[in-house]
TIMI-2910 file (N, C-alpha, C, CB; in pm, 1 decimal, decimal comma, always signed):
<rs>
+----------+----------+----------+----------+----------+----------+----------+----------+----------+----------+----------+----------+------+
!      n_x !      n_y !      n_z !     ca_x !     ca_y !     ca_z !      c_x !      c_y !      c_z !     cb_x !     cb_y !     cb_z ! resn !
+----------+----------+----------+----------+----------+----------+----------+----------+----------+----------+----------+----------+------+
!  -3103,7 !  +1591,5 !  +1270,8 !  -3078,4 !  +1526,0 !  +1227,8 !  -2957,2 !  +1485,3 !  +1327,7 !  -3081,0 !  +1555,9 !  +1109,1 !  Met !
!  -2931,8 !  +1516,6 !  +1434,4 !  -2887,1 !  +1547,7 !  +1534,3 !  -2909,4 !  +1480,5 !  +1662,6 !  -2912,1 !  +1648,0 !  +1535,1 !  Leu !
!  -3063,6 !  +1502,9 !  +1628,6 !  -3155,2 !  +1431,5 !  +1754,2 !  -3172,1 !  +1290,9 !  +1699,2 !  -3323,7 !  +1508,7 !  +1787,3 !  Asp !
!  -3156,8 !  +1269,2 !  +1583,8 !  -3194,3 !  +1164,9 !  +1518,9 !  -3032,3 !  +1037,8 !  +1548,1 !  -3237,3 !  +1229,2 !  +1340,2 !  Glu !
!  -2924,1 !  +1073,7 !  +1545,3 !  -2833,8 !  +1023,8 !  +1592,5 !  -2777,5 !  +1003,5 !  +1724,5 !  -2780,2 !  +1060,5 !  +1542,3 !  Leu !
!  -2848,0 !  +1112,1 !  +1818,6 !  -2840,7 !  +1057,4 !  +1978,1 !  -2940,9 !   +985,8 !  +1981,4 !  -2847,8 !  +1158,2 !  +2101,9 !  Arg !
!  -3053,4 !   +956,2 !  +1904,8 !  -3153,5 !   +799,4 !  +1961,2 !  -3080,9 !   +695,5 !  +1927,6 !  -3314,5 !   +762,2 !  +1884,5 !  Asn !
!  -2985,3 !   +725,4 !  +1797,7 !  -2928,5 !   +602,1 !  +1774,8 !  -2814,6 !   +510,7 !  +1870,8 !  -2876,8 !   +628,4 !  +1658,4 !  Thr !
!  -2790,7 !   +646,3 !  +1935,5 !  -2684,4 !   +576,8 !  +2030,4 !  -2681,5 !   +544,9 !  +2175,4 !  -2584,7 !   +642,7 !  +2024,5 !  Thr !
!  -2830,2 !   +611,8 !  +2206,8 !  -2849,2 !   +571,9 !  +2336,7 !  -2935,4 !   +425,9 !  +2330,2 !  -2925,4 !   +694,1 !  +2417,8 !  Glu !
!  -2977,6 !   +355,8 !  +2211,1 !  -3034,6 !   +224,2 !  +2164,1 !  -2912,0 !   +117,8 !  +2219,5 !  -3061,7 !   +222,3 !  +1978,1 !  Asp !
!  -2870,4 !    +70,0 !  +2337,2 !  -2757,3 !    +18,5 !  +2384,6 !  -2825,9 !   -151,8 !  +2311,4 !  -2725,0 !    +52,1 !  +2584,0 !  Asp !
!  -2971,7 !   -150,0 !  +2323,1 !  -2995,1 !   -285,9 !  +2283,2 !  -2990,4 !   -324,9 !  +2131,0 !  -3122,4 !   -320,2 !  +2333,9 !  Glu !
!  -2948,8 !   -225,6 !  +2034,6 !  -2929,4 !   -267,2 !  +1913,5 !  -2797,3 !   -316,5 !  +1891,1 !  -2960,4 !   -173,4 !  +1830,4 !  Ser !
!  -2679,9 !   -278,6 !  +2007,2 !  -2525,8 !   -275,4 !  +2009,6 !  -2524,4 !   -444,1 !  +2063,4 !  -2442,4 !   -134,0 !  +2133,4 !  Leu !
!  -2451,7 !   -483,1 !  +1980,4 !  -2398,9 !   -623,1 !  +2003,9 !  -2228,1 !   -657,1 !  +1966,2 !  -2496,6 !   -719,2 !  +1908,7 !  Asp !
!  -2172,3 !   -630,6 !  +2029,4 !  -2042,5 !   -609,4 !  +2026,7 !  -1984,0 !   -715,8 !  +2079,9 !  -2005,2 !   -498,6 !  +2084,1 !  Phe !
!  -1982,7 !   -840,5 !  +2128,6 !  -1958,0 !   -943,5 !  +2164,6 !  -1928,4 !  -1019,8 !  +1998,9 !  -2075,5 !   -990,9 !  +2267,9 !  Asp !
!  -2056,9 !  -1072,5 !  +1949,2 !  -2083,6 !  -1180,1 !  +1863,8 !  -2014,6 !  -1111,6 !  +1735,4 !  -2250,8 !  -1224,0 !  +1852,0 !  Thr !
!  -2047,3 !   -954,2 !  +1685,4 !  -2000,7 !   -915,3 !  +1542,7 !  -1881,5 !   -889,4 !  +1586,6 !  -2070,2 !   -796,0 !  +1457,9 !  Asp !
!  -1808,4 !   -861,0 !  +1683,6 !  -1633,7 !   -802,5 !  +1640,4 !  -1545,3 !   -945,9 !  +1627,4 !  -1541,8 !   -682,7 !  +1799,1 !  Ile !
!  -1607,9 !  -1038,1 !  +1697,2 !  -1510,4 !  -1175,4 !  +1665,1 !  -1517,1 !  -1238,6 !  +1563,0 !  -1521,3 !  -1278,5 !  +1743,4 !  Gly !
!  -1650,0 !  -1195,5 !  +1475,6 !  -1678,0 !  -1300,0 !  +1388,3 !  -1616,6 !  -1229,0 !  +1247,5 !  -1848,9 !  -1343,5 !  +1389,1 !  Leu !
!  -1609,7 !  -1088,8 !  +1260,7 !  -1561,5 !   -996,2 !  +1143,8 !  -1390,9 !  -1004,9 !  +1177,4 !  -1638,6 !   -813,1 !  +1153,6 !  Glu !
!  -1304,5 !  -1021,1 !  +1292,6 !  -1165,8 !  -1038,3 !  +1270,5 !  -1158,1 !  -1173,3 !  +1261,4 !  -1074,7 !   -981,4 !  +1371,1 !  Ile !
!  -1196,1 !  -1293,7 !  +1243,4 !  -1174,3 !  -1390,7 !  +1242,2 !  -1196,1 !  -1410,8 !  +1055,1 !  -1255,9 !  -1458,8 !  +1357,5 !  Ala !
!  -1288,9 !  -1345,7 !  +1012,1 !  -1305,2 !  -1338,2 !   +887,3 !  -1210,8 !  -1275,8 !   +810,0 !  -1407,4 !  -1291,7 !   +868,3 !  Asp !
!  -1174,3 !  -1192,6 !   +885,3 !  -1025,3 !  -1072,7 !   +813,9 !   -929,8 !  -1137,6 !   +827,9 !   -975,2 !   -917,7 !   +888,9 !  Asp !
!   -904,9 !  -1256,8 !   +905,1 !   -750,4 !  -1325,9 !   +882,5 !   -764,7 !  -1411,8 !   +784,3 !   -683,1 !  -1408,9 !  +1005,9 !  Asn !
!   -832,5 !  -1493,1 !   +769,5 !   -865,5 !  -1579,7 !   +658,3 !   -826,4 !  -1586,4 !   +548,2 !   -956,5 !  -1578,8 !   +633,7 !  Glu !
!   -860,2 !  -1435,8 !   +495,3 !   -870,5 !  -1388,6 !   +359,4 !   -754,7 !  -1301,3 !   +312,6 !   -995,3 !  -1314,4 !   +344,6 !  Val !
!   -653,4 !  -1342,9 !   +231,2 !   -547,3 !  -1303,2 !   +214,4 !   -586,0 !  -1291,9 !    +35,6 !   -425,9 !  -1401,1 !   +285,6 !  Lys !
!   -593,2 !  -1158,7 !     +1,5 !   -599,3 !  -1103,6 !   -127,3 !   -472,7 !  -1060,7 !   -164,7 !   -691,4 !   -999,2 !   -138,1 !  Val !
!   -350,6 !  -1115,8 !   -283,7 !   -268,6 !  -1055,6 !   -304,6 !   -264,1 !   -943,1 !   -447,8 !   -187,8 !  -1150,1 !   -291,1 !  Gln !
!   -212,5 !   -826,1 !   -393,8 !   -253,9 !   -725,3 !   -480,7 !   -126,6 !   -729,9 !   -602,2 !   -272,5 !   -571,9 !   -390,7 !  Lys !
!   -161,2 !   -770,5 !   -715,1 !    -60,7 !   -724,1 !   -826,3 !    -81,1 !   -607,0 !   -953,3 !    -34,1 !   -848,7 !   -894,8 !  Leu !
!     -0,3 !   -579,7 !   -958,5 !    +10,5 !   -440,5 !  -1017,3 !    +78,7 !   -420,5 !  -1145,0 !    +76,5 !   -357,0 !   -927,7 !  Phe !
!     -5,8 !   -486,5 !  -1248,9 !   +123,0 !   -480,1 !  -1413,6 !   +158,4 !   -645,0 !  -1397,7 !   +334,7 !   -341,4 !  -1390,6 !  Leu !
!    +82,1 !   -745,3 !  -1301,9 !   +107,6 !   -902,9 !  -1340,0 !   +182,8 !   -877,0 !  -1246,0 !   +162,0 !   -975,8 !  -1485,3 !  Gly !
!   +276,9 !   -772,8 !  -1143,2 !   +421,6 !   -802,2 !  -1043,6 !   +396,0 !   -821,7 !   -899,3 !   +531,0 !   -671,8 !  -1044,2 !  Met !
!   +454,7 !   -872,0 !   -824,0 !   +475,5 !   -881,0 !   -707,2 !   +510,8 !   -723,8 !   -632,9 !   +579,1 !   -986,0 !   -702,0 !  Thr !
!   +488,2 !   -731,1 !   -526,7 !   +569,9 !   -596,7 !   -453,0 !   +727,8 !   -625,2 !   -464,5 !   +527,7 !   -578,2 !   -267,8 !  Ala !
!   +780,6 !   -717,5 !   -407,1 !   +917,8 !   -770,3 !   -446,3 !   +995,9 !   -744,2 !   -577,7 !   +907,1 !   -901,5 !   -442,4 !  Val !
!   +924,0 !   -787,8 !   -695,9 !   +922,9 !   -809,5 !   -832,8 !   +921,9 !   -616,4 !   -879,7 !   +762,8 !   -926,7 !   -883,8 !  Glu !
!   +847,5 !   -590,9 !   -837,3 !   +857,1 !   -384,4 !   -853,5 !   +948,6 !   -360,4 !   -801,5 !   +748,3 !   -268,6 !   -782,0 !  Arg !
!   +972,6 !   -413,1 !   -665,2 !  +1138,0 !   -333,5 !   -618,4 !  +1248,8 !   -358,8 !   -671,5 !  +1189,8 !   -355,9 !   -487,3 !  Met !
!  +1227,8 !   -457,3 !   -710,7 !  +1370,8 !   -476,9 !   -840,6 !  +1406,6 !   -469,7 !   -955,6 !  +1414,0 !   -560,7 !   -862,3 !  Phe !
!  +1240,5 !   -416,8 !  -1008,6 !  +1268,2 !   -309,8 !  -1137,0 !  +1292,2 !   -204,8 !  -1115,3 !  +1178,9 !   -284,4 !  -1223,6 !  Ile !
!  +1215,3 !   -146,9 !  -1000,3 !  +1289,8 !    +19,5 !   -973,7 !  +1390,1 !     -0,8 !   -908,6 !  +1211,7 !   +137,6 !   -887,7 !  Ser !
!  +1455,5 !    -49,4 !   -849,7 !  +1627,5 !    -33,4 !   -825,1 !  +1692,0 !    -78,0 !   -944,1 !  +1695,0 !   -128,8 !   -696,1 !  Ile !
!  +1665,8 !   -165,2 !  -1046,6 !  +1759,9 !   -179,8 !  -1173,0 !  +1751,5 !    -16,8 !  -1256,8 !  +1690,6 !   -328,3 !  -1288,1 !  Phe !
!  +1609,1 !     -3,6 !  -1245,5 !  +1571,4 !   +145,7 !  -1369,7 !  +1672,4 !   +258,9 !  -1286,7 !  +1341,2 !   +224,3 !  -1372,3 !  Leu !
!  +1690,4 !   +275,2 !  -1170,0 !  +1727,8 !   +359,2 !  -1112,3 !  +1897,3 !   +344,6 !  -1130,0 !  +1661,1 !   +354,0 !   -983,7 !  Phe !
!  +1911,4 !   +227,1 !  -1082,9 !  +2074,4 !   +202,3 !  -1164,2 !  +2140,4 !   +272,3 !  -1304,8 !  +2077,7 !    +48,0 !  -1210,4 !  Met !
!  +2041,7 !   +212,5 !  -1378,8 !  +2030,8 !   +247,2 !  -1533,9 !  +2041,4 !   +399,7 !  -1557,1 !  +1885,8 !   +195,6 !  -1597,8 !  Asn !
!  +2001,6 !   +483,0 !  -1499,6 !  +1977,9 !   +621,3 !  -1514,0 !  +2086,9 !   +683,1 !  -1475,5 !  +1869,3 !   +670,4 !  -1446,6 !  Val !
!  +2149,2 !   +622,2 !  -1313,5 !  +2274,9 !   +700,8 !  -1303,8 !  +2367,0 !   +653,1 !  -1369,6 !  +2324,0 !   +717,8 !  -1185,5 !  Ala !
!  +2382,5 !   +502,8 !  -1419,9 !  +2484,7 !   +483,5 !  -1516,4 !  +2509,2 !   +577,1 !  -1619,8 !  +2465,3 !   +374,1 !  -1573,8 !  Ile !
!  +2386,6 !   +561,9 !  -1684,3 !  +2360,1 !   +637,2 !  -1815,0 !  +2407,2 !   +785,3 !  -1806,5 !  +2203,1 !   +634,4 !  -1850,4 !  Leu !
!  +2340,7 !   +841,1 !  -1680,7 !  +2380,3 !   +960,9 !  -1690,8 !  +2524,0 !   +983,0 !  -1643,8 !  +2291,1 !  +1036,3 !  -1626,6 !  Gly !
!  +2595,8 !   +945,2 !  -1585,1 !  +2753,7 !   +924,9 !  -1533,4 !  +2799,1 !   +954,9 !  -1627,6 !  +2816,6 !   +796,8 !  -1486,1 !  Leu !
!  +2778,5 !   +837,6 !  -1760,7 !  +2852,4 !   +838,5 !  -1854,6 !  +2828,1 !   +962,7 !  -1961,5 !  +2840,2 !   +712,4 !  -1903,7 !  Ala !
!  +2683,3 !   +977,1 !  -1948,4 !  +2680,9 !  +1118,1 !  -2044,6 !  +2738,2 !  +1243,5 !  -2014,3 !  +2553,2 !  +1162,2 !  -2066,8 !  Phe !
!  +2729,0 !  +1221,3 !  -1890,1 !  +2864,8 !  +1350,7 !  -1813,3 !  +3029,6 !  +1348,4 !  -1849,8 !  +2879,3 !  +1322,8 !  -1623,9 !  Leu !
!  +3066,4 !  +1240,2 !  -1871,8 !  +3185,6 !  +1209,5 !  -1883,2 !  +3235,3 !  +1212,1 !  -2033,3 !  +3199,5 !  +1089,7 !  -1819,2 !  Leu !
!  +3119,6 !  +1165,3 !  -2096,3 !  +3142,5 !  +1200,5 !  -2243,5 !  +3139,6 !  +1361,7 !  -2291,3 !  +3028,7 !  +1124,5 !  -2323,4 !  Ala !
!  +3041,6 !  +1440,3 !  -2221,9 !  +3049,1 !  +1574,4 !  -2269,9 !  +3148,5 !  +1655,3 !  -2174,4 !  +2902,3 !  +1638,8 !  -2274,7 !  Thr !
!  +3275,6 !  +1579,9 !  -2083,2 !  +3341,4 !  +1655,9 !  -2033,1 !  +3299,7 !  +1740,8 !  -1924,9 !  +3378,3 !  +1706,8 !  -2114,1 !  His !
!  +3180,6 !  +1719,7 !  -1875,0 !  +3125,0 !  +1794,9 !  -1773,6 !  +3198,4 !  +1741,1 !  -1608,4 !  +2949,6 !  +1769,7 !  -1790,5 !  Arg !
!  +3261,8 !  +1631,0 !  -1630,8 !  +3309,6 !  +1582,6 !  -1492,8 !  +3415,6 !  +1514,3 !  -1570,1 !  +3202,8 !  +1485,3 !  -1383,3 !  Ile !
!  +3518,7 !  +1511,8 !  -1493,2 !  +3693,2 !  +1462,6 !  -1515,2 !  +3715,5 !  +1350,8 !  -1408,8 !  +3825,1 !  +1606,3 !  -1478,0 !  Val !
!  +3748,2 !  +1274,0 !  -1443,7 !  +3861,0 !  +1186,4 !  -1340,8 !  +3989,1 !  +1206,1 !  -1322,5 !  +3877,1 !  +1061,2 !  -1370,6 !  Phe !
+----------+----------+----------+----------+----------+----------+----------+----------+----------+----------+----------+----------+------+
</rs>
């Protein structure tokens, strides 16, 4: 197994770096895919998570005030 790996790395003729890398980089830059989770973009998900955090914090504070665990 290791001998086959050494033989493949010694074959300099099979490696053509100049043409392959240039074409791959150009193709990667042109293709932009927008990833959506639950139909929302990253910014929309961020705002939803901030709003949920604020709701939990406010409701938790209200619960603590209602049960007299904290007093102002």
